[in-house]
KOLMITI-220002 format. One record per residue (C-alpha): x, y, z; residue number from 1. Coordinates in Angstrom, 1 decimal, m for minus. Layout:
BEGIN
X  Y  Z  NUM .
...
//
This chain:
BEGIN
m65.1  m29.3  9.9  1 .
m64.5  m29.6  6.1  2 .
m66.9  m26.6  5.6  3 .
m65.6  m24.7  8.4  4 .
m62.1  m24.7  7.3  5 .
m62.5  m23.0  3.7  6 .
m65.0  m20.6  5.7  7 .
m61.9  m19.4  8.1  8 .
m59.6  m19.5  5.1  9 .
m61.6  m17.3  3.2  10 .
m62.5  m15.0  6.1  11 .
m58.6  m14.6  6.5  12 .
m58.2  m13.8  2.9  13 .
m60.8  m11.1  2.9  14 .
m59.8  m9.5  6.3  15 .
m57.9  m6.7  5.7  16 .
m55.2  m6.8  8.4  17 .
m52.1  m4.5  8.0  18 .
m49.2  m6.6  6.6  19 .
m46.8  m4.8  9.1  20 .
m48.9  m6.1  12.1  21 .
m49.0  m9.7  10.8  22 .
m45.2  m9.5  10.7  23 .
m44.6  m7.3  14.0  24 .
m47.0  m8.7  16.7  25 .
m45.4  m12.3  16.8  26 .
m41.8  m11.3  16.8  27 .
m42.8  m8.2  19.5  28 .
m43.4  m10.7  22.0  29 .
m40.0  m12.5  21.2  30 .
m38.2  m9.2  21.0  31 .
m39.4  m8.3  24.7  32 .
m37.9  m11.5  25.9  33 .
m34.8  m10.9  23.9  34 .
m34.2  m7.3  25.4  35 .
m35.1  m8.5  28.9  36 .
m32.3  m11.0  28.6  37 .
m30.0  m9.4  26.7  38 .
m29.9  m6.1  28.7  39 .
m28.8  m8.4  31.6  40 .
m25.4  m9.4  29.9  41 .
m25.0  m6.5  27.3  42 .
m22.8  m4.4  29.4  43 .
m20.6  m7.5  30.2  44 .
m20.1  m8.4  26.3  45 .
m19.1  m4.5  25.8  46 .
m16.6  m4.5  28.7  47 .
m15.1  m7.7  27.4  48 .
m14.4  m6.0  24.2  49 .
m13.0  m2.8  25.7  50 .
m10.8  m5.5  27.5  51 .
m9.4  m7.0  24.4  52 .
m9.2  m3.5  22.7  53 .
m7.0  m2.6  25.7  54 .
m4.9  m5.5  25.5  55 .
m4.3  m5.1  21.8  56 .
m3.3  m1.4  22.5  57 .
m0.9  m2.3  25.0  58 .
0.8  m5.2  22.9  59 .
0.7  m2.6  19.9  60 .
2.4  0.1  22.0  61 .
5.1  m2.4  23.3  62 .
5.7  m3.6  19.5  63 .
6.2  0.3  18.6  64 .
8.6  0.7  21.2  65 .
10.7  m1.9  20.6  66 .
10.6  m1.0  16.7  67 .
11.8  2.5  17.5  68 .
14.6  1.4  19.9  69 .
15.9  m0.6  17.0  70 .
15.5  2.6  14.7  71 .
17.5  4.4  17.2  72 .
20.1  2.0  17.7  73 .
20.7  2.0  14.0  74 .
20.7  5.8  13.9  75 .
23.7  5.6  16.4  76 .
25.4  2.8  14.3  77 .
25.1  5.1  11.1  78 .
26.8  8.0  12.7  79 .
29.5  5.9  14.4  80 .
30.5  4.4  11.0  81 .
30.4  7.6  9.5  82 .
32.9  9.1  12.1  83 .
35.3  5.9  12.2  84 .
35.5  5.9  8.5  85 .
36.1  9.7  8.1  86 .
39.3  10.3  6.6  87 .
41.9  11.6  9.0  88 .
39.9  10.4  12.2  89 .
42.2  7.3  12.9  90 .
45.3  9.4  12.9  91 .
43.7  12.0  14.9  92 .
42.6  9.8  17.7  93 .
45.8  7.8  17.8  94 .
47.8  11.1  18.2  95 .
45.4  12.9  20.6  96 .
44.5  15.6  18.0  97 .
41.6  17.0  19.4  98 .
41.1  20.0  17.2  99 .
41.1  17.6  14.3  100 .
38.5  15.4  15.9  101 .
36.3  18.2  16.5  102 .
36.6  19.7  13.0  103 .
36.1  16.3  11.4  104 .
33.1  14.8  13.4  105 .
31.2  17.9  14.7  106 .
29.3  18.1  11.5  107 .
28.4  14.3  11.4  108 .
27.2  14.6  14.9  109 .
25.2  17.9  13.9  110 .
23.5  16.2  10.8  111 .
22.9  12.9  12.6  112 .
21.4  14.7  15.6  113 .
23.6  12.7  17.9  114 .
23.3  13.6  21.6  115 .
27.1  12.4  22.8  116 .
29.9  11.2  21.2  117 .
33.0  9.9  23.2  118 .
36.6  9.3  21.7  119 .
38.7  6.6  23.3  120 .
42.4  6.0  22.5  121 .
43.5  2.3  22.4  122 .
44.3  2.1  25.9  123 .
40.7  3.4  26.7  124 .
41.6  6.7  28.1  125 .
38.8  9.4  27.2  126 .
40.7  11.6  24.5  127 .
37.8  14.0  23.8  128 .
34.0  14.5  24.2  129 .
31.2  16.1  22.5  130 .
27.9  16.5  24.2  131 .
24.6  18.1  23.1  132 .
22.5  19.5  26.0  133 .
18.6  19.3  25.6  134 .
17.0  22.5  24.7  135 .
20.3  24.0  23.1  136 .
20.6  24.8  19.5  137 .
21.1  21.8  17.5  138 .
24.6  22.9  16.6  139 .
25.6  23.9  20.0  140 .
27.8  21.0  21.7  141 .
29.8  21.2  24.7  142 .
33.5  19.7  24.5  143 .
35.8  18.2  27.3  144 .
39.2  16.7  27.3  145 .
39.0  14.9  30.6  146 .
41.6  12.3  29.7  147 .
40.0  9.9  32.5  148 .
39.4  6.2  32.3  149 .
35.5  6.6  32.7  150 .
34.6  4.1  30.4  151 .
37.6  1.7  30.4  152 .
36.1  m0.8  32.6  153 .
33.0  m1.5  30.9  154 .
32.5  m4.7  29.4  155 .
31.1  m3.4  25.8  156 .
34.0  m0.9  25.8  157 .
36.6  m3.6  26.4  158 .
34.8  m6.0  23.7  159 .
35.4  m3.0  21.3  160 .
39.0  m2.2  22.6  161 .
40.1  m5.8  22.1  162 .
38.4  m5.9  18.6  163 .
36.2  m8.8  19.7  164 .
33.9  m9.9  17.1  165 .
30.4  m11.6  17.7  166 .
27.8  m12.8  15.2  167 .
26.6  m9.3  14.7  168 .
30.3  m7.6  14.1  169 .
32.6  m5.7  15.8  170 .
30.0  m3.0  17.3  171 .
28.8  m3.5  21.2  172 .
26.2  m1.5  23.2  173 .
25.9  m0.6  26.8  174 .
24.4  1.7  29.6  175 .
27.1  4.0  31.4  176 .
26.0  6.2  34.4  177 .
27.5  9.9  34.5  178 .
26.6  11.6  37.4  179 .
22.9  12.0  37.4  180 .
22.6  11.1  33.9  181 .
22.5  7.6  32.4  182 .
23.5  7.4  28.6  183 .
22.7  4.4  26.1  184 .
26.0  4.0  24.0  185 .
26.8  2.1  21.0  186 .
30.6  1.8  20.5  187 .
32.8  0.6  17.7  188 .
36.5  0.2  16.9  189 .
38.6  2.9  14.9  190 .
41.4  1.2  12.6  191 .
44.4  3.0  11.5  192 .
47.3  2.1  9.0  193 .
47.5  m1.7  8.3  194 .
44.3  m2.1  10.4  195 .
45.9  m1.3  13.7  196 .
43.7  m0.4  16.3  197 .
43.4  3.2  17.0  198 .
41.1  3.5  19.7  199 .
37.2  3.6  19.9  200 .
34.1  5.8  19.4  201 .
30.9  5.8  21.5  202 .
27.9  7.2  20.2  203 .
25.1  7.8  22.8  204 .
21.9  9.2  23.8  205 .
20.6  10.1  27.4  206 .
18.0  7.4  28.7  207 .
15.9  10.5  29.6  208 .
15.9  11.7  25.8  209 .
15.2  8.1  24.8  210 .
12.1  7.7  26.8  211 .
11.0  11.1  25.8  212 .
11.0  10.3  22.2  213 .
9.4  6.7  22.8  214 .
6.5  8.8  24.7  215 .
6.1  10.8  21.6  216 .
6.1  7.9  19.1  217 .
4.0  5.3  21.0  218 .
1.8  7.8  23.0  219 .
2.5  5.4  26.0  220 .
4.4  6.0  29.3  221 .
7.9  4.6  29.0  222 .
10.2  3.4  31.7  223 .
13.8  1.7  31.3  224 .
14.9  m0.6  34.0  225 .
18.4  m2.2  34.3  226 .
18.7  m5.8  34.5  227 .
17.9  m6.0  38.0  228 .
14.6  m4.2  37.5  229 .
15.8  m1.0  39.1  230 .
14.2  2.0  37.1  231 .
16.6  4.2  35.2  232 .
14.6  6.7  33.4  233 .
10.9  6.9  32.7  234 .
8.1  9.3  31.4  235 .
6.5  9.3  34.8  236 .
8.4  11.0  38.0  237 .
11.2  8.4  38.4  238 .
10.6  8.5  42.0  239 .
7.0  7.2  41.6  240 .
8.1  4.0  39.7  241 .
8.7  0.7  41.9  242 .
11.3  m1.7  41.1  243 .
10.2  m4.7  39.1  244 .
9.8  m7.7  41.5  245 .
10.9  m11.6  40.9  246 .
7.4  m12.3  39.9  247 .
7.5  m9.9  36.7  248 .
11.3  m10.2  35.8  249 .
11.3  m14.1  35.7  250 .
9.1  m14.7  33.0  251 .
10.8  m12.1  30.9  252 .
14.4  m13.5  31.5  253 .
13.5  m17.0  31.4  254 .
11.2  m17.1  28.5  255 .
12.8  m13.8  26.7  256 .
8.9  m12.9  26.4  257 .
6.8  m10.3  28.0  258 .
4.8  m9.9  31.1  259 .
2.4  m7.3  32.5  260 .
2.1  m5.8  36.2  261 .
m0.4  m3.1  37.5  262 .
0.5  0.3  38.4  263 .
m0.9  2.9  40.6  264 .
0.4  6.6  40.1  265 .
m1.1  9.9  41.2  266 .
m4.6  7.9  41.9  267 .
m4.6  6.5  38.7  268 .
m4.7  2.8  37.8  269 .
m2.2  1.8  35.0  270 .
m0.9  m1.5  33.4  271 .
2.7  m1.8  32.4  272 .
3.9  m4.1  29.6  273 .
7.5  m5.5  30.7  274 .
9.5  m6.7  27.7  275 .
13.2  m7.3  27.2  276 .
15.3  m4.4  26.3  277 .
18.4  m5.7  23.8  278 .
20.8  m3.9  21.7  279 .
23.3  m5.5  19.4  280 .
21.9  m9.0  20.7  281 .
23.2  m8.0  24.5  282 .
20.5  m7.7  27.3  283 .
20.7  m4.3  28.5  284 .
17.7  m4.3  30.7  285 .
13.9  m3.9  30.6  286 .
11.4  m2.0  28.6  287 .
8.2  m0.8  30.3  288 .
5.2  0.4  28.1  289 .
2.1  1.5  30.4  290 .
m1.1  2.8  29.3  291 .
m3.9  3.8  31.8  292 .
m6.2  1.1  32.8  293 .
m9.7  1.3  31.5  294 .
m12.6  1.0  33.6  295 .
m14.2  m2.4  32.8  296 .
m15.6  m5.7  34.2  297 .
m14.0  m8.8  32.7  298 .
m16.9  m11.6  32.4  299 .
m16.1  m15.0  33.9  300 .
m16.3  m18.2  31.8  301 .
m19.6  m18.9  33.1  302 .
m21.1  m15.7  32.3  303 .
m19.8  m16.2  28.7  304 .
m21.3  m19.7  28.6  305 .
m24.6  m18.7  29.8  306 .
m24.7  m15.7  27.6  307 .
m24.1  m17.7  24.3  308 .
m26.6  m20.6  25.5  309 .
m29.2  m17.9  26.0  310 .
m28.7  m16.1  22.8  311 .
m28.4  m19.4  21.0  312 .
m31.9  m20.6  22.5  313 .
m33.5  m17.2  21.4  314 .
m31.9  m17.1  17.8  315 .
m33.1  m20.8  17.4  316 .
m36.8  m20.0  18.9  317 .
m37.2  m16.8  16.8  318 .
m36.1  m18.8  13.6  319 .
m38.6  m21.5  14.2  320 .
m41.5  m18.9  14.8  321 .
m40.3  m16.8  11.9  322 .
m40.2  m19.7  9.3  323 .
m43.9  m20.7  10.4  324 .
m45.1  m17.1  10.0  325 .
m43.0  m16.2  6.9  326 .
m44.4  m19.5  5.1  327 .
m47.9  m18.3  5.5  328 .
m47.5  m14.6  5.0  329 .
m44.3  m13.9  2.7  330 .
m45.4  m16.7  0.2  331 .
m46.8  m14.0  m1.9  332 .
m43.5  m12.0  m1.7  333 .
m41.5  m14.9  m3.4  334 .
m43.2  m13.9  m6.9  335 .
m42.2  m10.3  m6.2  336 .
m38.5  m11.1  m5.2  337 .
m38.2  m13.6  m8.5  338 .
m39.7  m10.8  m10.7  339 .
m37.3  m8.0  m9.1  340 .
m34.3  m10.6  m9.8  341 .
m35.4  m10.9  m13.2  342 .
m35.9  m7.1  m13.7  343 .
m32.2  m6.5  m12.5  344 .
m31.3  m8.9  m15.2  345 .
m33.0  m6.5  m17.7  346 .
m36.0  m8.3  m18.2  347 .
m38.5  m5.4  m18.1  348 .
m41.6  m7.2  m19.7  349 .
m42.1  m9.2  m16.5  350 .
m45.5  m9.0  m14.9  351 .
m46.5  m10.8  m11.4  352 .
m49.7  m12.4  m10.7  353 .
m51.7  m10.6  m8.0  354 .
m52.4  m12.6  m4.7  355 .
m56.0  m13.2  m3.7  356 .
m55.5  m11.7  m0.4  357 .
m57.0  m8.2  0.1  358 .
m54.2  m6.4  2.0  359 .
m51.4  m4.2  1.1  360 .
m49.5  m7.2  m0.7  361 .
m52.2  m7.0  m3.3  362 .
m51.6  m3.1  m3.6  363 .
m48.1  m3.6  m4.0  364 .
m48.4  m6.1  m6.5  365 .
m50.4  m3.7  m8.7  366 .
m48.1  m1.1  m8.0  367 .
m45.3  m3.2  m8.9  368 .
m46.5  m4.2  m12.3  369 .
m47.4  m0.9  m13.1  370 .
m43.9  0.4  m11.9  371 .
m42.3  m2.4  m14.1  372 .
m44.3  m1.3  m17.2  373 .
m43.4  2.6  m16.6  374 .
m39.7  1.6  m16.0  375 .
m39.5  m0.5  m19.2  376 .
m41.2  2.4  m21.2  377 .
m38.6  5.0  m19.4  378 .
m35.6  2.8  m20.2  379 .
m36.4  2.4  m23.8  380 .
m36.9  6.2  m24.0  381 .
m33.6  6.8  m22.2  382 .
m31.7  4.2  m24.3  383 .
m33.1  6.1  m27.5  384 .
m32.2  9.3  m26.1  385 .
m28.6  8.3  m25.1  386 .
m27.9  6.8  m28.7  387 .
m29.4  10.0  m30.5  388 .
m27.0  12.0  m28.3  389 .
m24.3  10.0  m28.9  390 .
m25.0  10.3  m32.9  391 .
m25.2  14.1  m32.2  392 .
m21.8  14.2  m30.6  393 .
m20.4  12.2  m33.7  394 .
m22.1  14.6  m36.1  395 .
m20.7  17.7  m34.1  396 .
m17.2  16.1  m34.3  397 .
m17.6  15.7  m38.2  398 .
m18.9  19.2  m38.7  399 .
m15.6  20.4  m37.0  400 .
m13.5  18.0  m38.8  401 .
m15.4  19.3  m42.3  402 .
m14.1  16.4  m44.5  403 .
m15.4  13.4  m43.0  404 .
m18.9  13.5  m43.4  405 .
m20.8  10.6  m41.9  406 .
m17.7  8.6  m41.4  407 .
m18.7  7.7  m37.9  408 .
m21.9  6.3  m39.0  409 .
m20.4  4.3  m41.9  410 .
m17.6  2.9  m40.0  411 .
m19.9  2.1  m37.0  412 .
m22.1  0.1  m39.3  413 .
m19.4  m1.7  m40.7  414 .
m17.7  m2.4  m37.6  415 .
m21.1  m3.9  m36.1  416 .
m21.4  m6.2  m39.2  417 .
m17.7  m7.2  m38.8  418 .
m18.1  m8.0  m35.2  419 .
m21.4  m10.1  m35.7  420 .
m19.5  m12.2  m38.3  421 .
m16.8  m12.7  m35.5  422 .
m19.7  m14.2  m33.1  423 .
m20.0  m10.9  m31.0  424 .
m23.8  m10.3  m29.9  425 .
m26.2  m8.8  m27.5  426 .
m25.1  m6.0  m25.4  427 .
m21.5  m6.2  m26.4  428 .
m22.4  m5.5  m30.0  429 .
m24.5  m2.5  m28.7  430 .
m21.5  m1.1  m26.6  431 .
m19.2  m1.7  m29.7  432 .
m21.6  0.6  m32.0  433 .
m21.6  3.3  m29.3  434 .
m17.8  3.0  m29.0  435 .
m17.4  3.3  m32.9  436 .
m19.6  6.3  m32.9  437 .
m17.4  8.1  m30.3  438 .
m13.8  6.6  m31.5  439 .
m12.6  10.2  m32.6  440 .
m14.5  12.1  m29.7  441 .
m11.1  12.7  m28.1  442 .
m10.4  15.1  m31.0  443 .
m12.5  17.8  m29.3  444 .
m9.4  18.4  m27.4  445 .
m7.4  18.8  m30.7  446 .
m7.1  22.5  m32.0  447 .
m8.7  23.4  m35.3  448 .
m5.3  24.4  m36.6  449 .
m4.0  20.6  m36.3  450 .
m7.1  19.1  m36.9  451 .
m8.1  20.6  m40.2  452 .
m4.6  21.2  m41.4  453 .
m4.8  20.5  m45.2  454 .
m0.9  19.5  m45.4  455 .
1.3  16.8  m43.6  456 .
1.6  17.6  m39.9  457 .
4.7  18.2  m38.2  458 .
6.5  15.9  m35.5  459 .
5.0  18.3  m32.6  460 .
1.5  18.6  m34.2  461 .
1.6  14.9  m34.5  462 .
2.2  14.5  m30.8  463 .
m0.7  16.6  m30.2  464 .
m2.7  14.7  m32.4  465 .
m1.9  11.3  m31.0  466 .
m3.2  12.4  m27.7  467 .
m7.0  12.1  m28.6  468 .
m7.3  8.5  m27.5  469 .
m6.3  9.7  m23.9  470 .
m8.7  12.7  m24.2  471 .
m11.5  10.2  m25.2  472 .
m10.5  8.1  m22.0  473 .
m10.8  11.1  m19.9  474 .
m14.1  12.3  m21.2  475 .
m15.9  9.2  m21.3  476 .
m14.5  7.1  m18.2  477 .
m16.5  9.6  m16.3  478 .
m19.7  8.4  m17.5  479 .
m20.9  4.9  m16.1  480 .
m23.2  4.4  m19.0  481 .
m20.0  4.6  m21.6  482 .
m17.3  2.7  m19.6  483 .
m18.4  m0.5  m21.6  484 .
m17.9  1.3  m24.8  485 .
m14.4  2.4  m23.9  486 .
m12.3  m0.1  m25.8  487 .
m12.5  1.5  m29.2  488 .
m12.2  5.3  m28.3  489 .
m9.0  4.7  m26.1  490 .
m7.5  1.6  m28.0  491 .
m8.4  1.9  m31.6  492 .
m4.7  3.2  m32.6  493 .
m2.9  0.3  m31.0  494 .
m1.3  m2.0  m33.7  495 .
m0.9  m5.8  m33.7  496 .
2.9  m5.6  m33.6  497 .
2.7  m3.2  m30.3  498 .
4.0  0.1  m32.1  499 .
0.6  1.9  m31.5  500 .
m0.5  4.2  m29.0  501 .
m1.3  5.5  m26.6  502 .
m0.5  2.2  m24.4  503 .
1.6  0.3  m26.9  504 .
m0.4  m2.7  m26.4  505 .
0.4  m5.9  m28.5  506 .
m1.6  m8.8  m30.1  507 .
m4.5  m9.9  m28.3  508 .
m3.9  m7.7  m25.5  509 .
m5.6  m5.0  m27.5  510 .
m9.4  m5.3  m26.8  511 .
m11.2  m7.3  m29.5  512 .
m13.4  m4.5  m30.2  513 .
m10.7  m2.1  m31.0  514 .
m9.1  m4.4  m33.2  515 .
m12.2  m5.1  m35.3  516 .
m12.7  m1.2  m35.5  517 .
m9.1  m0.6  m36.7  518 .
m9.7  m2.4  m39.8  519 .
m13.1  m0.6  m40.5  520 .
m11.5  2.8  m39.6  521 .
m8.5  2.4  m41.8  522 .
m10.7  1.3  m44.6  523 .
m13.0  3.9  m44.5  524 .
m10.0  6.5  m44.0  525 .
m8.5  5.3  m47.3  526 .
m11.3  5.0  m49.4  527 .
m12.7  8.7  m48.7  528 .
m11.3  11.9  m49.6  529 .
m9.5  14.0  m46.9  530 .
m8.3  17.1  m46.6  531 .
m4.5  16.0  m47.0  532 .
m5.4  13.5  m49.7  533 .
m7.7  11.8  m52.1  534 .
m9.5  8.2  m51.7  535 .
m7.6  5.3  m52.6  536 .
m8.8  2.9  m55.2  537 .
m10.7  0.0  m53.6  538 .
m8.1  m2.5  m55.2  539 .
m5.3  m0.7  m54.0  540 .
m6.9  m0.3  m50.3  541 .
m7.4  m4.0  m50.2  542 .
m3.9  m4.4  m50.7  543 .
m3.4  m1.9  m47.8  544 .
m5.6  m4.0  m45.3  545 .
m3.8  m7.4  m46.5  546 .
m0.3  m6.0  m46.1  547 .
m1.2  m4.8  m42.6  548 .
m2.3  m8.3  m41.2  549 .
0.1  m9.2  m38.6  550 .
1.6  m5.9  m38.2  551 .
m1.1  m3.2  m37.9  552 .
m4.0  m5.3  m37.9  553 .
m5.2  m8.6  m36.0  554 .
m4.7  m11.3  m39.2  555 .
m7.8  m13.1  m38.1  556 .
m10.0  m10.0  m38.3  557 .
m8.5  m9.1  m41.6  558 .
m9.4  m12.5  m42.9  559 .
m13.2  m12.0  m42.0  560 .
m13.1  m8.6  m43.1  561 .
m11.9  m9.8  m46.8  562 .
m14.3  m12.5  m46.8  563 .
m17.1  m9.9  m46.3  564 .
m15.8  m7.7  m48.7  565 .
m15.6  m10.9  m51.1  566 .
m19.2  m11.8  m50.7  567 .
m20.2  m8.0  m51.5  568 .
m17.8  m7.5  m54.5  569 .
m16.5  m10.9  m55.7  570 .
m15.3  m9.1  m59.0  571 .
m12.6  m7.5  m56.9  572 .
m10.8  m10.7  m56.1  573 .
m8.5  m12.5  m56.3  574 .
m6.2  m9.8  m54.7  575 .
m2.7  m11.1  m54.5  576 .
m1.4  m11.4  m51.0  577 .
1.7  m9.5  m50.1  578 .
3.8  m9.2  m46.9  579 .
4.7  m5.9  m45.6  580 .
4.2  m3.2  m42.8  581 .
1.2  m1.6  m44.6  582 .
1.1  2.2  m45.2  583 .
0.5  5.2  m43.1  584 .
m3.1  5.7  m43.7  585 .
m4.0  8.3  m40.6  586 .
m2.2  11.5  m39.7  587 .
m2.9  10.4  m36.4  588 .
m1.2  6.8  m36.6  589 .
//
């Protein structure tokens, strides 16, 4: 037995069985069982999801309908207030001046798209009526002077005429039957001189228009019922809607909640959500929101339990089997996985030991190692090409500016040294150098006449010149490779005291790389000849840098910079420190 096991192990190590088959065969057997059992219950799960989606659709439709009803009520309230507080309306209403009422309120009715307006005197008599017929032009209203007491006995009208006030104010709402039309009105008082009641105004809309609007807003079928459950108006044929029975009404009335009921209209099954219809805190009736019922089967609780247990059992079995098989087959993949993670972190020199098995995994390991070697070489070449390209961009800009030869390289080297002294290392230092080389790339967008002007720039020219950091951001932000290097091109003209541009950043909100570069950039700018001035002596330049600490520059950066200069040229020190705002050393700053 001791000799047999190594022989068997060696045999399987040398047997070239496709790696795909090693994984697929055992899981294929388990998959067959899963498919057979899963197929049996899949449709039930799908149908259950359909049931949940339909329920959510029904509830959302009811919510939208209720919200829109509130919106319509608010529109009527707004029109009512505009009319009640229009100059001359109280006097016209009290005096029965129909012409004045029409001239004052018709424009408001048209603008607010009000469907019906009723003017009542203090005794509840109808003085004047304006009604818009559906289908007519928006500005076309019918006027009447009935003078009857159609509205007098309605409770909501009496509440207004008697100037009663509830927690919601002195406005009330109600439903009025007028021939074959049912209107929903919002009523409010009109006060004359010394706040004496002059009458009331009712602003209304027909329930037919209301249900049509709701249908358009919610895509559901809408039905409005009175408090007894009798349908008043519907986007269905009204005759096809049965009244609400007590089983449907009672939960809504008692719990002020919603209930559902099935409907069958024109050989189609629907589900209707019934909820309270309220306005101004008053119960007006019931609101029905109806959607066509989807054809689905609702799984029972035993079905759900058996489904869960079956899936759980198969899942556990697959996991256990997979662990056993994966432990023997996929162990060599651990090395490849770890190596892949290392490569994702940028470690491109890694190599994976090849397994002793004679199968595709061995070939994969050799191929992987060669791929990593090629990738490392290609990455090195790409980085060198990128950096060479960036240097080329910087040189091209210098040639365009004419007078700043090698300014970008000098200031980049200086910024890298200063950043190193301040503890910046690794990739951050690489990105800082790239940003320094490209700090003025935005000047590509500045006209030559301004960029190379030998005299001082005008205010308008300054405005154009100061756009170059924004241009740099627009150019470089589209290049993923250069996004970590954006801080310097975009922010190197920000000032410590917040007076810089283009963002007006202050203090440590300015990126550290930009604060470091700002000192180096100004130093190089004032110690080299420019087309608009000569170079400043080094001693004077040091004074400028010192004076800029705390206003133009980060004081900590200035301190490190001066220490570097002192190490290089100790004979320049001590330079007396003096407070001040510094000097304007850039035509762009």
